[in-house]
py3Dmol code that shows the C-alpha trace and the ligand (Angstrom):
import py3Dmol

protein = """\
ATOM      1  CA  MET A   1       0.027  -0.020  -0.015  1.00  0.00           C
ATOM      2  CA  THR A   2       1.295   3.434  -0.662  1.00  0.00           C
ATOM      3  CA  GLU A   3       0.426   6.998   0.304  1.00  0.00           C
ATOM      4  CA  SER A   4      -2.346   7.330  -2.256  1.00  0.00           C
ATOM      5  CA  ASP A   5      -4.554   4.471  -0.909  1.00  0.00           C
ATOM      6  CA  ASN A   6      -7.221   4.958   1.732  1.00  0.00           C
ATOM      7  CA  ARG A   7      -5.092   5.426   4.781  1.00  0.00           C
ATOM      8  CA  VAL A   8      -5.576   4.601   8.451  1.00  0.00           C
ATOM      9  CA  VAL A   9      -3.822   7.075  10.787  1.00  0.00           C
ATOM     10  CA  VAL A  10      -3.464   7.025  14.502  1.00  0.00           C
ATOM     11  CA  VAL A  11      -2.528  10.113  16.490  1.00  0.00           C
ATOM     12  CA  THR A  12      -2.059  10.093  20.201  1.00  0.00           C
ATOM     13  CA  GLY A  13      -3.024  13.263  22.258  1.00  0.00           C
ATOM     14  CA  GLY A  14      -5.022  14.640  19.384  1.00  0.00           C
ATOM     15  CA  SER A  15      -7.457  16.702  21.419  1.00  0.00           C
ATOM     16  CA  ARG A  16      -5.471  19.861  21.662  1.00  0.00           C
ATOM     17  CA  GLY A  17      -2.454  21.841  20.525  1.00  0.00           C
ATOM     18  CA  ILE A  18       0.089  20.158  18.216  1.00  0.00           C
ATOM     19  CA  GLY A  19      -1.891  16.867  18.044  1.00  0.00           C
ATOM     20  CA  ARG A  20      -4.973  18.679  16.798  1.00  0.00           C
ATOM     21  CA  ALA A  21      -3.083  20.301  14.017  1.00  0.00           C
ATOM     22  CA  ILE A  22      -1.431  16.943  13.104  1.00  0.00           C
ATOM     23  CA  CYS A  23      -4.954  15.373  12.895  1.00  0.00           C
ATOM     24  CA  ALA A  24      -6.100  18.041  10.525  1.00  0.00           C
ATOM     25  CA  ALA A  25      -2.938  17.847   8.412  1.00  0.00           C
ATOM     26  CA  LEU A  26      -3.228  14.141   8.046  1.00  0.00           C
ATOM     27  CA  GLY A  27      -6.974  14.096   7.528  1.00  0.00           C
ATOM     28  CA  ALA A  28      -7.122  14.176   3.822  1.00  0.00           C
ATOM     29  CA  PRO A  29     -10.039  12.727   1.962  1.00  0.00           C
ATOM     30  CA  GLY A  30     -10.078   8.950   2.120  1.00  0.00           C
ATOM     31  CA  THR A  31      -8.123   8.920   5.379  1.00  0.00           C
ATOM     32  CA  THR A  32      -9.576   7.622   8.668  1.00  0.00           C
ATOM     33  CA  VAL A  33      -7.894   9.431  11.597  1.00  0.00           C
ATOM     34  CA  TYR A  34      -8.178   7.692  14.924  1.00  0.00           C
ATOM     35  CA  PHE A  35      -7.100   9.892  17.749  1.00  0.00           C
ATOM     36  CA  ASN A  36      -7.255   9.661  21.433  1.00  0.00           C
ATOM     37  CA  TYR A  37      -7.438  12.156  24.297  1.00  0.00           C
ATOM     38  CA  ASN A  38      -6.858  11.744  27.971  1.00  0.00           C
ATOM     39  CA  SER A  39      -9.569  13.907  29.679  1.00  0.00           C
ATOM     40  CA  ASP A  40     -10.794  16.668  27.434  1.00  0.00           C
ATOM     41  CA  LEU A  41     -13.754  15.304  25.455  1.00  0.00           C
ATOM     42  CA  VAL A  42     -14.975  18.747  24.335  1.00  0.00           C
ATOM     43  CA  ALA A  43     -11.551  19.561  22.898  1.00  0.00           C
ATOM     44  CA  ALA A  44     -11.617  16.192  21.132  1.00  0.00           C
ATOM     45  CA  GLN A  45     -14.847  17.016  19.419  1.00  0.00           C
ATOM     46  CA  THR A  46     -13.312  20.278  18.016  1.00  0.00           C
ATOM     47  CA  THR A  47     -10.397  18.192  16.656  1.00  0.00           C
ATOM     48  CA  ALA A  48     -12.883  15.849  14.997  1.00  0.00           C
ATOM     49  CA  ALA A  49     -14.655  18.829  13.251  1.00  0.00           C
ATOM     50  CA  GLY A  50     -11.210  19.873  11.926  1.00  0.00           C
ATOM     51  CA  ILE A  51     -10.549  16.484  10.447  1.00  0.00           C
ATOM     52  CA  GLU A  52     -14.009  16.482   8.833  1.00  0.00           C
ATOM     53  CA  ALA A  53     -13.308  19.954   7.401  1.00  0.00           C
ATOM     54  CA  ALA A  54     -10.160  18.554   5.827  1.00  0.00           C
ATOM     55  CA  GLY A  55     -12.134  15.756   4.248  1.00  0.00           C
ATOM     56  CA  GLY A  56     -11.065  12.861   6.565  1.00  0.00           C
ATOM     57  CA  LYS A  57     -13.097  10.597   8.848  1.00  0.00           C
ATOM     58  CA  PRO A  58     -12.411  11.132  12.622  1.00  0.00           C
ATOM     59  CA  ILE A  59     -12.792   8.462  15.165  1.00  0.00           C
ATOM     60  CA  TYR A  60     -11.786   9.232  18.790  1.00  0.00           C
ATOM     61  CA  HIS A  61     -11.553   7.516  22.113  1.00  0.00           C
ATOM     62  CA  GLN A  62     -10.470   8.181  25.619  1.00  0.00           C
ATOM     63  CA  VAL A  63      -7.221   6.258  26.157  1.00  0.00           C
ATOM     64  CA  ASP A  64      -4.363   6.785  28.673  1.00  0.00           C
ATOM     65  CA  VAL A  65      -1.286   6.013  26.598  1.00  0.00           C
ATOM     66  CA  ALA A  66       0.653   5.271  29.836  1.00  0.00           C
ATOM     67  CA  SER A  67      -1.366   2.138  30.326  1.00  0.00           C
ATOM     68  CA  GLU A  68       0.002  -0.798  28.301  1.00  0.00           C
ATOM     69  CA  SER A  69      -3.282  -2.793  28.616  1.00  0.00           C
ATOM     70  CA  ALA A  70      -5.464   0.309  27.599  1.00  0.00           C
ATOM     71  CA  VAL A  71      -3.234   0.893  24.575  1.00  0.00           C
ATOM     72  CA  ALA A  72      -3.279  -2.793  23.588  1.00  0.00           C
ATOM     73  CA  GLY A  73      -7.118  -2.835  23.834  1.00  0.00           C
ATOM     74  CA  TYR A  74      -7.510   0.466  21.896  1.00  0.00           C
ATOM     75  CA  LEU A  75      -5.149  -0.374  18.943  1.00  0.00           C
ATOM     76  CA  GLY A  76      -6.497  -3.950  18.924  1.00  0.00           C
ATOM     77  CA  ALA A  77      -9.915  -2.516  18.404  1.00  0.00           C
ATOM     78  CA  VAL A  78      -8.566  -0.105  15.779  1.00  0.00           C
ATOM     79  CA  LEU A  79      -7.014  -3.039  13.858  1.00  0.00           C
ATOM     80  CA  LYS A  80     -10.106  -5.114  14.175  1.00  0.00           C
ATOM     81  CA  GLU A  81     -12.262  -2.227  12.706  1.00  0.00           C
ATOM     82  CA  SER A  82      -9.872  -0.931  10.037  1.00  0.00           C
ATOM     83  CA  GLY A  83      -7.618  -3.929   9.299  1.00  0.00           C
ATOM     84  CA  ARG A  84      -4.431  -1.833   9.334  1.00  0.00           C
ATOM     85  CA  ILE A  85      -2.501   1.087  10.715  1.00  0.00           C
ATOM     86  CA  ASP A  86      -0.538   3.035   8.063  1.00  0.00           C
ATOM     87  CA  VAL A  87       0.655   5.930  10.126  1.00  0.00           C
ATOM     88  CA  LEU A  88       1.242   6.230  13.903  1.00  0.00           C
ATOM     89  CA  VAL A  89       2.014   9.619  15.391  1.00  0.00           C
ATOM     90  CA  ASN A  90       3.127   9.506  19.070  1.00  0.00           C
ATOM     91  CA  ASN A  91       2.255  12.958  20.218  1.00  0.00           C
ATOM     92  CA  ALA A  92       0.702  12.719  23.704  1.00  0.00           C
ATOM     93  CA  GLY A  93       2.891  14.336  26.192  1.00  0.00           C
ATOM     94  CA  ILE A  94       2.966  16.127  29.568  1.00  0.00           C
ATOM     95  CA  THR A  95       5.289  18.203  31.743  1.00  0.00           C
ATOM     96  CA  ARG A  96       5.700  18.153  35.507  1.00  0.00           C
ATOM     97  CA  ASP A  97       8.468  20.599  35.811  1.00  0.00           C
ATOM     98  CA  GLY A  98      10.781  21.182  38.898  1.00  0.00           C
ATOM     99  CA  LEU A  99      14.417  21.308  39.810  1.00  0.00           C
ATOM    100  CA  LEU A 100      16.149  17.890  40.189  1.00  0.00           C
ATOM    101  CA  VAL A 101      16.755  18.097  43.944  1.00  0.00           C
ATOM    102  CA  ARG A 102      13.084  18.865  44.541  1.00  0.00           C
ATOM    103  CA  MET A 103      11.519  16.565  41.863  1.00  0.00           C
ATOM    104  CA  LYS A 104       9.117  14.150  43.367  1.00  0.00           C
ATOM    105  CA  GLU A 105       9.239  10.459  42.290  1.00  0.00           C
ATOM    106  CA  ALA A 106       5.571  10.709  41.140  1.00  0.00           C
ATOM    107  CA  ASP A 107       6.437  13.591  38.830  1.00  0.00           C
ATOM    108  CA  TRP A 108       9.415  11.680  37.345  1.00  0.00           C
ATOM    109  CA  ASN A 109       7.267   8.615  36.841  1.00  0.00           C
ATOM    110  CA  ALA A 110       4.209  10.378  35.380  1.00  0.00           C
ATOM    111  CA  VAL A 111       6.266  12.107  32.670  1.00  0.00           C
ATOM    112  CA  MET A 112       8.295   9.015  31.786  1.00  0.00           C
ATOM    113  CA  ASP A 113       5.121   6.938  31.714  1.00  0.00           C
ATOM    114  CA  VAL A 114       3.097   9.206  29.401  1.00  0.00           C
ATOM    115  CA  ASN A 115       5.907  10.509  27.139  1.00  0.00           C
ATOM    116  CA  LEU A 116       8.352   7.618  26.810  1.00  0.00           C
ATOM    117  CA  LYS A 117       6.442   4.465  27.843  1.00  0.00           C
ATOM    118  CA  GLY A 118       3.312   5.739  26.006  1.00  0.00           C
ATOM    119  CA  THR A 119       5.345   5.944  22.805  1.00  0.00           C
ATOM    120  CA  PHE A 120       6.743   2.353  23.481  1.00  0.00           C
ATOM    121  CA  ASN A 121       3.261   1.023  24.195  1.00  0.00           C
ATOM    122  CA  CYS A 122       1.807   2.368  20.891  1.00  0.00           C
ATOM    123  CA  MET A 123       4.812   1.450  18.683  1.00  0.00           C
ATOM    124  CA  LYS A 124       4.739  -2.125  19.953  1.00  0.00           C
ATOM    125  CA  VAL A 125       1.260  -2.885  18.910  1.00  0.00           C
ATOM    126  CA  ALA A 126       1.301  -0.839  15.613  1.00  0.00           C
ATOM    127  CA  ALA A 127       4.711  -2.255  14.588  1.00  0.00           C
ATOM    128  CA  LYS A 128       3.242  -5.862  14.649  1.00  0.00           C
ATOM    129  CA  ALA A 129       0.581  -4.851  12.168  1.00  0.00           C
ATOM    130  CA  MET A 130       2.914  -2.709  10.097  1.00  0.00           C
ATOM    131  CA  MET A 131       5.359  -5.662   9.738  1.00  0.00           C
ATOM    132  CA  LYS A 132       2.580  -7.873   8.282  1.00  0.00           C
ATOM    133  CA  GLN A 133       1.605  -4.971   5.969  1.00  0.00           C
ATOM    134  CA  ARG A 134       5.210  -4.417   4.892  1.00  0.00           C
ATOM    135  CA  TYR A 135       4.388  -0.712   5.191  1.00  0.00           C
ATOM    136  CA  GLY A 136       4.346   1.794   8.031  1.00  0.00           C
ATOM    137  CA  ARG A 137       5.219   5.275   9.004  1.00  0.00           C
ATOM    138  CA  ILE A 138       5.907   6.065  12.638  1.00  0.00           C
ATOM    139  CA  ILE A 139       6.529   9.685  13.778  1.00  0.00           C
ATOM    140  CA  ASN A 140       7.429  10.346  17.462  1.00  0.00           C
ATOM    141  CA  ILE A 141       7.193  13.891  18.853  1.00  0.00           C
ATOM    142  CA  SER A 142      10.292  14.690  20.922  1.00  0.00           C
ATOM    143  CA  SER A 143      11.496  18.150  21.747  1.00  0.00           C
ATOM    144  CA  VAL A 144      14.427  20.499  21.163  1.00  0.00           C
ATOM    145  CA  VAL A 145      15.202  20.215  24.789  1.00  0.00           C
ATOM    146  CA  GLY A 146      15.626  16.502  24.474  1.00  0.00           C
ATOM    147  CA  VAL A 147      18.786  17.400  22.606  1.00  0.00           C
ATOM    148  CA  SER A 148      19.811  20.667  24.218  1.00  0.00           C
ATOM    149  CA  GLY A 149      18.781  19.999  27.821  1.00  0.00           C
ATOM    150  CA  ASN A 150      16.816  22.511  29.914  1.00  0.00           C
ATOM    151  CA  PRO A 151      16.989  23.245  33.686  1.00  0.00           C
ATOM    152  CA  GLY A 152      13.960  22.450  35.657  1.00  0.00           C
ATOM    153  CA  GLN A 153      12.804  19.702  33.235  1.00  0.00           C
ATOM    154  CA  ALA A 154      15.009  16.655  34.084  1.00  0.00           C
ATOM    155  CA  ASN A 155      12.066  14.269  33.741  1.00  0.00           C
ATOM    156  CA  TYR A 156      10.720  15.781  30.541  1.00  0.00           C
ATOM    157  CA  VAL A 157      14.186  16.154  28.871  1.00  0.00           C
ATOM    158  CA  ALA A 158      15.038  12.507  29.803  1.00  0.00           C
ATOM    159  CA  SER A 159      11.748  11.379  28.283  1.00  0.00           C
ATOM    160  CA  LYS A 160      12.287  13.322  25.084  1.00  0.00           C
ATOM    161  CA  ALA A 161      15.982  12.252  24.749  1.00  0.00           C
ATOM    162  CA  GLY A 162      14.711   8.740  25.359  1.00  0.00           C
ATOM    163  CA  ILE A 163      12.201   9.109  22.482  1.00  0.00           C
ATOM    164  CA  ILE A 164      15.080  10.013  20.122  1.00  0.00           C
ATOM    165  CA  GLY A 165      17.028   6.754  21.130  1.00  0.00           C
ATOM    166  CA  LEU A 166      13.862   4.733  20.902  1.00  0.00           C
ATOM    167  CA  THR A 167      13.246   6.090  17.462  1.00  0.00           C
ATOM    168  CA  LYS A 168      16.637   5.159  16.187  1.00  0.00           C
ATOM    169  CA  ALA A 169      16.607   1.632  17.704  1.00  0.00           C
ATOM    170  CA  VAL A 170      13.161   0.776  16.250  1.00  0.00           C
ATOM    171  CA  ALA A 171      14.093   2.407  12.912  1.00  0.00           C
ATOM    172  CA  ARG A 172      16.894  -0.123  12.624  1.00  0.00           C
ATOM    173  CA  GLU A 173      14.601  -3.080  13.629  1.00  0.00           C
ATOM    174  CA  LEU A 174      11.867  -2.197  11.135  1.00  0.00           C
ATOM    175  CA  ALA A 175      13.600  -0.685   8.106  1.00  0.00           C
ATOM    176  CA  SER A 176      13.741  -3.859   6.087  1.00  0.00           C
ATOM    177  CA  ARG A 177       9.922  -4.140   6.281  1.00  0.00           C
ATOM    178  CA  ASN A 178       9.443  -0.715   4.656  1.00  0.00           C
ATOM    179  CA  ILE A 179       8.491   0.920   7.929  1.00  0.00           C
ATOM    180  CA  THR A 180      10.149   4.263   8.661  1.00  0.00           C
ATOM    181  CA  VAL A 181      10.507   5.676  12.211  1.00  0.00           C
ATOM    182  CA  ASN A 182      11.457   9.271  12.662  1.00  0.00           C
ATOM    183  CA  ALA A 183      11.231  11.926  15.344  1.00  0.00           C
ATOM    184  CA  VAL A 184      10.163  15.614  15.184  1.00  0.00           C
ATOM    185  CA  ALA A 185      11.689  17.909  17.707  1.00  0.00           C
ATOM    186  CA  PRO A 186       9.613  21.031  18.138  1.00  0.00           C
ATOM    187  CA  GLY A 187      11.061  24.135  19.627  1.00  0.00           C
ATOM    188  CA  TYR A 188       8.805  26.678  21.511  1.00  0.00           C
ATOM    189  CA  ILE A 189       5.260  26.210  20.203  1.00  0.00           C
ATOM    190  CA  ASP A 190       2.176  28.155  21.086  1.00  0.00           C
ATOM    191  CA  THR A 191      -0.117  25.568  22.923  1.00  0.00           C
ATOM    192  CA  ASP A 192      -1.640  25.005  26.270  1.00  0.00           C
ATOM    193  CA  MET A 193       1.634  23.306  27.342  1.00  0.00           C
ATOM    194  CA  THR A 194       3.441  26.638  27.045  1.00  0.00           C
ATOM    195  CA  GLY A 195       0.469  28.831  27.856  1.00  0.00           C
ATOM    196  CA  ASP A 196       1.465  29.246  31.515  1.00  0.00           C
ATOM    197  CA  LEU A 197       4.530  31.275  30.854  1.00  0.00           C
ATOM    198  CA  ASP A 198       4.302  34.995  31.816  1.00  0.00           C
ATOM    199  CA  ASP A 199       5.164  37.780  29.285  1.00  0.00           C
ATOM    200  CA  LYS A 200       8.688  38.118  30.653  1.00  0.00           C
ATOM    201  CA  ALA A 201       9.417  34.432  30.232  1.00  0.00           C
ATOM    202  CA  LYS A 202       7.859  34.421  26.733  1.00  0.00           C
ATOM    203  CA  ALA A 203      10.072  37.340  25.646  1.00  0.00           C
ATOM    204  CA  ALA A 204      13.133  35.510  27.056  1.00  0.00           C
ATOM    205  CA  MET A 205      12.144  32.382  25.012  1.00  0.00           C
ATOM    206  CA  ILE A 206      11.617  34.357  21.837  1.00  0.00           C
ATOM    207  CA  GLY A 207      15.077  35.953  22.399  1.00  0.00           C
ATOM    208  CA  GLN A 208      16.569  32.432  22.063  1.00  0.00           C
ATOM    209  CA  ILE A 209      14.881  31.804  18.660  1.00  0.00           C
ATOM    210  CA  PRO A 210      16.815  33.038  15.674  1.00  0.00           C
ATOM    211  CA  MET A 211      13.613  33.312  13.605  1.00  0.00           C
ATOM    212  CA  GLY A 212      12.273  35.647  16.301  1.00  0.00           C
ATOM    213  CA  ARG A 213       8.844  34.096  16.671  1.00  0.00           C
ATOM    214  CA  ILE A 214       7.062  31.328  18.558  1.00  0.00           C
ATOM    215  CA  GLY A 215       6.156  28.379  16.409  1.00  0.00           C
ATOM    216  CA  THR A 216       2.640  27.321  15.578  1.00  0.00           C
ATOM    217  CA  PRO A 217       1.124  23.827  15.912  1.00  0.00           C
ATOM    218  CA  GLN A 218       0.790  23.965  12.089  1.00  0.00           C
ATOM    219  CA  ASP A 219       4.539  24.403  11.800  1.00  0.00           C
ATOM    220  CA  ILE A 220       4.994  21.009  13.325  1.00  0.00           C
ATOM    221  CA  ALA A 221       2.052  19.380  11.582  1.00  0.00           C
ATOM    222  CA  GLY A 222       3.432  20.213   8.162  1.00  0.00           C
ATOM    223  CA  VAL A 223       6.618  18.333   8.898  1.00  0.00           C
ATOM    224  CA  VAL A 224       4.741  15.388  10.329  1.00  0.00           C
ATOM    225  CA  ALA A 225       2.621  15.241   7.183  1.00  0.00           C
ATOM    226  CA  PHE A 226       5.804  15.290   5.042  1.00  0.00           C
ATOM    227  CA  LEU A 227       7.358  12.412   7.060  1.00  0.00           C
ATOM    228  CA  ALA A 228       4.051  10.429   6.543  1.00  0.00           C
ATOM    229  CA  SER A 229       4.062  11.182   2.826  1.00  0.00           C
ATOM    230  CA  ALA A 230       5.731   9.272  -0.009  1.00  0.00           C
ATOM    231  CA  ALA A 231       8.131  12.194  -0.422  1.00  0.00           C
ATOM    232  CA  ALA A 232       9.854  10.958   2.754  1.00  0.00           C
ATOM    233  CA  ASP A 233       9.877   7.204   1.841  1.00  0.00           C
ATOM    234  CA  TYR A 234      13.720   7.037   2.159  1.00  0.00           C
ATOM    235  CA  ILE A 235      14.083   8.839   5.501  1.00  0.00           C
ATOM    236  CA  THR A 236      14.355   6.812   8.659  1.00  0.00           C
ATOM    237  CA  GLY A 237      15.950   7.113  12.103  1.00  0.00           C
ATOM    238  CA  GLN A 238      16.139  10.895  11.817  1.00  0.00           C
ATOM    239  CA  THR A 239      15.189  13.657  14.209  1.00  0.00           C
ATOM    240  CA  ILE A 240      13.914  16.740  12.331  1.00  0.00           C
ATOM    241  CA  HIS A 241      14.231  19.992  14.425  1.00  0.00           C
ATOM    242  CA  VAL A 242      11.371  22.456  13.912  1.00  0.00           C
ATOM    243  CA  SER A 243      12.276  25.253  16.134  1.00  0.00           C
ATOM    244  CA  GLY A 244      13.007  28.380  14.132  1.00  0.00           C
ATOM    245  CA  GLY A 245      16.663  27.630  14.575  1.00  0.00           C
ATOM    246  CA  MET A 246      16.631  27.375  18.427  1.00  0.00           C
ATOM    247  CA  TYR A 247      18.907  24.358  18.104  1.00  0.00           C
ATOM    248  CA  MET A 248      21.423  24.031  15.179  1.00  0.00           C
TER     249      MET A 248
END
"""
ligand_1 = """\
48
NAP
P -0.931 20.065 24.910
O -1.539 21.198 24.307
O -0.753 20.097 26.461
O -1.739 18.704 24.515
C -1.298 17.414 25.066
C -2.115 16.366 24.441
O -1.741 15.098 24.986
C -3.625 16.548 24.768
O -4.383 15.998 23.643
C -3.825 15.546 25.956
O -5.118 15.071 26.110
C -2.933 14.441 25.564
N -2.503 13.602 26.696
C -1.911 14.074 27.850
N -1.708 12.983 28.658
C -2.199 11.892 28.004
C -2.231 10.492 28.377
N -1.880 10.034 29.443
N -2.885 9.686 27.455
C -3.347 10.128 26.212
N -3.189 11.468 25.897
C -2.723 12.325 26.762
O 0.546 19.769 24.372
P 1.293 20.245 23.056
O 2.005 21.444 23.325
O 0.282 20.206 21.891
O 2.376 19.087 22.864
C 2.183 17.995 22.116
C 3.528 17.243 22.031
O 4.585 18.112 21.575
C 3.983 16.679 23.377
O 4.584 15.433 23.287
C 4.970 17.713 23.803
O 5.891 17.221 24.727
C 5.594 18.097 22.472
N 6.283 19.359 22.437
C 5.579 20.577 22.643
C 6.254 21.747 22.658
C 5.550 23.067 22.860
O 6.246 24.109 22.882
N 4.275 23.099 22.952
C 7.655 21.773 22.409
C 8.297 20.597 22.181
C 7.587 19.378 22.163
P -6.268 15.929 26.926
O -6.645 17.077 26.107
O -7.358 14.994 27.111
O -5.620 16.350 28.212
"""
view = py3Dmol.view(width=600, height=400)
view.addModel(protein, "pdb")
view.setStyle({"model": 0}, {"cartoon": {"style": "trace"}})
view.addModel(ligand_1, "xyz")
view.setStyle({"model": 1}, {"stick": {}})
view.zoomTo()
view.show()
């Protein structure tokens, strides 16, 4: 199967922010976009409307990606219903910021469980189906800080650096089956996740961006759509930075 056939796409954390933009960007006519949310059903309904506006078919469920059994049940049901998964985008992510010496074990575990283990959980199920299909495109959302480091985010940075290593390992395992696995590393993007920053902190962040502006969810979604497209068929194991030059 190639890009032009009716595609089945799975996006985690599609209810808001970057995930919502990815859902719309991948929701071309003929595409079924399965996405999950964690708690925000109303936001998920808005994402579904965006997919429909793009011509795609949205199907959404509440799923905690940190739970291996929940993910296995969810993706098992997707496969039963659709017969395949062409594209998996592991986007769901959280932060629980704090300095290392004050970081609670629960905050370490929560971030690792959602960001890194959630990515592992979804890839494990999708990869089995993709291997049978001899086709698959997996795109994992990392972060610029997973490469550069960031004070106050030891848990988040470790999870995002882990995603890059995980991406490379699985890319090597699956390449011979025509399955590509890549990471996208966003810089500072305007979403709820960054919405808490005050004006002073925002100005300081923008000062670190050579292009002089905050990124939009669409800036990330366009690159994800490229990696999911036939134009990227010979790219695997890579981390594409989309950060206005924050990291070079
Ligand atoms: P966001 O606006 O906070 O949205 C997070 C999404 O993840 C929501 O859809 C949320 O669902 C979902 N989610 C959270 N916990 C989940 C769980 N346990 N199971 C399933 N879904 C869960 O975040 P964002 O800024 O769009 O970030 C998306 C991705 O980009 C994340 O991986 C983040 O680390 C990464 N990133 C963001 C930035 C940035 O500047 N914004 C920069 C670099 C990387 P609910 O709506 O139900 O809560």
